[in-house]
Backbone bond lengths (Angstrom), bond angles and torsions (degrees), N, CA, C in turn:
res aa  C-N    CA-C-N  psi(-1)  N-CA   C-N-CA  omega(-1)  CA-C   N-CA-C  phi
1 M - - - 1.449 - - 1.527 109.15 -
2 T 1.290 114.33 135.81 1.450 119.56 179.26 1.525 110.55 -98.49
3 T 1.314 114.83 166.34 1.455 120.34 177.50 1.523 110.40 -62.13
4 K 1.339 116.25 -37.65 1.466 120.55 179.43 1.528 110.56 -62.67
5 W 1.337 116.79 -41.75 1.463 120.64 179.48 1.524 110.36 -66.02
6 I 1.314 117.13 -44.92 1.468 121.47 -179.33 1.528 110.25 -60.00
7 K 1.342 116.80 -42.86 1.459 120.14 178.94 1.531 110.82 -64.55
8 A 1.332 117.55 -46.30 1.469 121.18 -179.06 1.529 111.22 -64.22
9 A 1.330 117.26 -42.90 1.469 121.07 179.04 1.525 110.81 -65.95
10 G 1.317 117.17 -38.46 1.463 121.44 178.27 1.518 112.30 -64.58
11 I 1.326 116.24 -44.18 1.470 120.65 177.95 1.521 110.16 -62.06
12 R 1.331 115.92 -44.73 1.465 120.27 179.61 1.537 110.73 -62.37
13 A 1.332 117.46 -41.67 1.465 121.45 -179.77 1.525 111.40 -66.29
14 I 1.328 117.42 -38.91 1.471 121.13 178.79 1.528 110.18 -65.87
15 K 1.331 116.45 -41.94 1.476 119.64 177.35 1.524 110.82 -63.25
16 T 1.333 116.78 -41.42 1.463 120.67 178.22 1.521 110.64 -63.00
17 A 1.329 116.56 -42.97 1.465 120.67 179.69 1.524 110.90 -61.65
18 A 1.335 117.01 -44.40 1.469 120.74 179.90 1.527 111.33 -63.79
19 Q 1.328 116.70 -44.21 1.460 120.54 179.59 1.526 110.92 -63.03
20 T 1.320 116.28 -41.04 1.460 120.28 179.58 1.522 111.01 -65.87
21 A 1.321 116.68 -44.02 1.468 120.34 179.57 1.522 110.82 -60.31
22 I 1.321 116.79 -43.99 1.467 120.26 179.57 1.529 110.45 -61.16
23 G 1.319 116.16 -44.06 1.468 120.27 179.94 1.515 112.78 -65.03
24 V 1.323 116.85 -44.94 1.464 120.35 -177.23 1.526 110.49 -69.53
25 I 1.324 117.54 -43.21 1.469 120.05 179.38 1.524 109.89 -63.57
26 G 1.325 116.08 -43.17 1.470 119.42 178.51 1.511 112.49 -61.88
27 A 1.328 116.69 -43.10 1.470 120.47 -179.08 1.524 111.61 -67.64
28 T 1.325 117.64 -39.74 1.466 119.17 -177.05 1.514 112.23 -74.07
29 T 1.323 118.18 -29.42 1.469 118.41 179.29 1.518 111.06 -72.62
30 V 1.313 116.72 -23.66 1.465 119.66 177.18 1.523 109.85 -70.75
31 F 1.324 116.88 -38.88 1.457 121.08 -173.30 1.526 113.72 -94.54
32 S 1.311 117.65 -34.21 1.467 120.56 -178.17 1.523 108.98 -170.10
33 D 1.326 115.03 -166.48 1.458 119.83 176.63 1.523 110.13 -67.08
34 V 1.318 115.61 152.05 1.464 120.98 178.86 1.520 109.17 -71.83
35 E 1.315 117.25 126.49 1.463 122.56 174.42 1.527 106.52 -101.25
36 W 1.330 115.64 103.75 1.455 121.35 -169.98 1.516 112.95 -65.55
37 Y 1.331 119.28 -28.14 1.457 119.70 177.61 1.530 110.53 -68.12
38 V 1.325 117.37 -32.30 1.463 120.94 176.28 1.530 109.75 -69.77
39 V 1.336 116.65 -43.90 1.460 120.94 177.60 1.529 109.75 -60.07
40 G 1.325 116.96 -48.41 1.464 121.10 -179.07 1.517 112.71 -61.22
41 G 1.320 116.71 -44.68 1.467 120.65 179.74 1.516 112.27 -64.56
42 T 1.322 116.17 -40.85 1.460 120.45 179.49 1.520 110.89 -67.22
43 V 1.325 116.98 -42.67 1.467 121.11 178.33 1.524 110.42 -63.91
44 L 1.319 117.52 -42.43 1.462 120.82 178.72 1.523 111.43 -61.68
45 L 1.318 116.90 -44.96 1.457 120.94 178.67 1.533 111.64 -62.88
46 A 1.323 117.11 -42.13 1.467 120.74 178.51 1.527 111.20 -64.79
47 T 1.324 117.23 -38.31 1.463 121.28 179.25 1.522 110.90 -65.96
48 I 1.316 117.14 -44.77 1.469 121.02 178.07 1.526 110.36 -63.29
49 T 1.329 116.68 -42.35 1.461 120.62 178.21 1.520 110.81 -61.45
50 S 1.311 117.62 -41.69 1.459 121.48 178.35 1.523 111.34 -61.44
51 L 1.331 116.44 -44.77 1.469 119.80 179.04 1.527 111.21 -64.12
52 L 1.326 117.02 -40.93 1.465 120.14 178.27 1.527 111.30 -65.35
53 M 1.324 117.22 -39.61 1.459 120.33 177.49 1.525 111.37 -66.00
54 S 1.322 116.89 -30.18 1.460 120.76 178.65 1.527 111.58 -67.60
55 L 1.324 117.09 -22.72 1.462 119.66 177.47 1.525 111.50 -63.50
56 A 1.331 117.23 -25.82 1.464 121.31 178.68 1.520 111.17 -72.66
57 G 1.300 117.55 -16.86 1.453 121.51 178.72 1.512 111.64 133.19
58 L 1.311 114.55 149.89 1.452 121.92 179.20 1.528 108.77 -124.46
59 P 1.315 117.99 126.66 1.453 118.89 178.95 1.532 112.75 -64.63
60 E 1.338 116.92 -22.23 1.461 120.49 178.66 1.525 112.73 -70.19
61 V 1.319 116.46 -21.44 1.459 121.46 -175.05 1.530 108.55 -111.40
62 E 1.302 116.11 115.47 1.459 119.99 178.68 1.521 109.27 -81.11
63 E 1.336 115.91 136.92 1.458 119.41 176.74 1.518 109.00 -78.85
64 Q 1.306 114.75 141.95 1.474 119.47 -179.40 1.499 110.45 -112.70
């Protein structure tokens, strides 16, 4: 893994985490109070999934 790949995968994972948090917080406020442990667990799972998917390749990083 190169520094370029780590940076690109990290940025992608942070964006995924933010998008997931927004979705989960929005959905839970519609139905009831926000349960932060559910938000945290869902965001963590989405972040790990994003990093694992990045192992398949990132279009931002050209292979040399």
